[in-house]
C-alpha positions, 0 to 999 in steps of 0.5 A: 185729295184727287190732285194730290193721288195723281201727283203722286201717281206720277211720281211712283211712274217717274221713279219706275222709269229712272229704275228701269233706265238704270237696270237697262245701264247695268245690264248692258254694261255687265254683258258688254265689259265684264270679263272674270280673272276665272276666264282670263286665266284660262284662257292665258294658261290654254295658250301657254300649254299649248304653244309649250306642247308646240315648242316641246313638238319639236325635233332636238336641235343637234348642236350649237343651239347657243351659238345660233341662238345667239346670230338668230336673235340678232335680227329678231327685234324683241326684247328677250327677259333671259336673266344673265344672258346666253354666255353666262351659264356655266354648262350651256343653254342645250338642256333647257333649249326648250323652256328657252324657245316657249321665252323667246316665242312668247316674247312675240306673242307678247309684242305683236298681241297681248299687250297691244291695245288692240292686236293689230291697230294700225299705229295711226287708229291707235293715235285716233283712239288715244285722242277720243279716250282723252277727249271723252275724259275732258267732257264727262265727270271723272266720276262717272267712270262707268260711261267711260268704260261702256264708250271704250269697250263699244268703240272697241268693239265696234272697231272689232266688228270692221274687216279692218280689224281682221285684215289688221290682226291676219297682217300680225299672225303672218309677221309673227309666224314669218319673223319665227320661222326664219328664227327657226331655220337657223337651228340643226334639228335632228330631223325635218320639220314640216313647217307649213303644218306647224305654222298653221298649228301656232296659228290656229292653237295659239295666236288665234286664242292670243288675240282673242284674249288681248281684244277681251282684256283691251275691251274690258273696263278691268286693266292687266298689266304682264311682269317680268321679274329681274335679277334684282328678285333673285341676287346672285340668280339664287332661287331660295324656298320662298320663291316658290310660293311667289312662282311656278318653279321648275326644274330644268333637269326633270323639267317638273314643277318643284312642289315646296312640300318637299322641302317645307321643314326647311328654313325659308333662306334656304337655297333651291337652286339657280335662276337660268330664264324667266320662261313666262311672265305673271299677269296681273289686274290693275287695281283702282286706287287704294286698292292692291291688285289682283295676281291672275297667274305666277310666273314662270321661271326654270332653275337648275336645281341645288344638287347638294339639296337633292342628295340630302333630300333622298338620304332622308327620304331613303326607309329602312328594313331591319337597319338596311337601307333600301335603294329608291326609284328614279322616279322619288327625286329630292325634287318629286315630280309633279305632273 
């Protein structure tokens, strides 16, 4: 019995050690790599709002915006997701200059920071990391995803802690600022712009938070993707009622979001307006095989609202007093104003 008791005590001790080891591994994994969808959403929305405010703080462009924009983008080296092209806008692009400039700046931000394996990482370092990742996959069991993700997280964190990362990301900031400065100096603004101060704000409020978010996403075990929708999602560039549930839809006239409540009684196929530009992409967290992707944030699209629908809605909304129609104020527009 003493021998059996000794064996049981040793067995219990072994199990306790294994339990502590497993708990330590789980705690270490969670602390080093956990990134919630809420955190990603909050940081992305803040970057997007800061970018919108930064662009809206620019003076109005006097004339020739469409011509100057087309010429400036030839040297921009960045693919844009402008639906139909600049020349296809029937009334020109001057009325939507802010949204177009937001789109242009975000596209450069996406290429330089948000879609990079690690912001500022040299091509040679990226190739080495890819080779090491492939080597780890061949050495580890494919079922041991936890160890692989933990290795990736710790490797990227170690890289980010080096001066090599700091130098690379600063060079990327400077490259983005130089490209955008060259772009904006092609336009004729109504007032003088202090570009040194403006670009400092761009760096502090937009570039650095974007690099921080992108680095967190890179080191997370989850994978993410940015979705730019194409004209195939909007046949003949028509935005319909059902699109209001899938996208954040803004009216080019009011520059505010179109709330679905204002058209909820209409059929899903009702034409809400004409698509002008996809301002910001949607963000998804890619799911494991067999599971659906998780949409973290919807894409933002800009439309020229259907004037006939607006007039109809205004007519329906006008209250009557003793049979007489009472005029509505301008804020009671058909599509509404969403702050």
